[in-house]
N, C-alpha and C positions, 0 to 999 in steps of 0.2 A: 876513856872508858874501855874496859877490857871485855871482849865478847867471849862467852863460853861456847865451844863447839861440841856437838854430840854426834857420835857415829851411830849408824844403824847397822845391825847385823842380823842375819837370819841363817838358820840351818834347817834343812828339810830332808826327810827320807820319803821316797815314793815307790809305789809298786802298782803296776798297771797290768791287768789281765785282759787279754784280747781273744776273741774267737773269730775265725774266718779272716785272719790277717793274710793278705796276699804275699805269697813267697814264690820264687821261681820254681817251676816243676822241672827239676834237673833230670828226672827219669825220662819224661816226655821230650824235653828239649835236646837230649842227647841222641834221640832216634834220627834216622835219615830224614832229610827235609820233607816237610809237608806243605804242599802248595796252598792249602786252605788256612793254615795257622802258622804265623811267623814265630811266635813265642807264647808259652803257656804259663799260667800261674795256678797255684793250688792254695786253698784256704787252710791255715793251720791255727792251732791254739798257741799263743805266745804269752810269755810273762816278762815284763820289763821291771828291773829293780835298779834303783839308783839313789843318789843323794846330791844335794846342792848346798853350797855355802856362798854367801854374798855379804859384802861390807860396803858401806858408803859413808862419806864424811865430807865436810866442808873444810878445805885446807886453809882458805882465807876468804874474806868477804867476796862473794861472787865466784868462787872457784870450788866446784864440787868434783869429787873423785869417786869412782865406783869400780869394784873388782869382784869377780865371781868365778866359781868353779863348779862344773857339773860332771858327774860320772854316772854312766848308765850302761847296762848290759841287757840285751834282748835275747832270751833263750826260748827254744822250741819247747812247748809244754804239752805235746801230744805224741802218742805212739812211742816208737823205739827211741827217738831222739830225747824224749822226756827223761828216760832213765840215764841217758848219757849226759844230759845237761848241755847239749850242743848250742853254741851261739848261733843265732840267725840274724838276718839283716846286717851282715858284716860290712855293707857299704856305708853304714852310718858310723860316725865317730863315737867312741866310748867316752872320751874326755874332751870337755869344752872349757876353755879359759876365756874370760872377757875382762877388759879394762877400758875405762873411759874417763876423760877429764872434760868438764864442761865449764866454760867461762862466760859470764854475762857482761 
């Protein structure tokens, strides 16, 4: 008997609007040391845009495979940076790849 395998796929676009997102206050943090505050943050408006693709399938009975890709960019959506479209939260990756095989 021959088994038919079906794959699952998904594509998604997402957009996230945030207010009061914590971002380093580089203006304050570049001042001479302050004994009371080690590091300061400021709340900003930010917009994240991205997309995601994923596929999964059963290679053989009991063997599943899954692969995905996510791309996202976080930009400052307030003040002068808004007109410049500057990226913020650059410590986070923009592109994420994942791959997994599961055997039972």
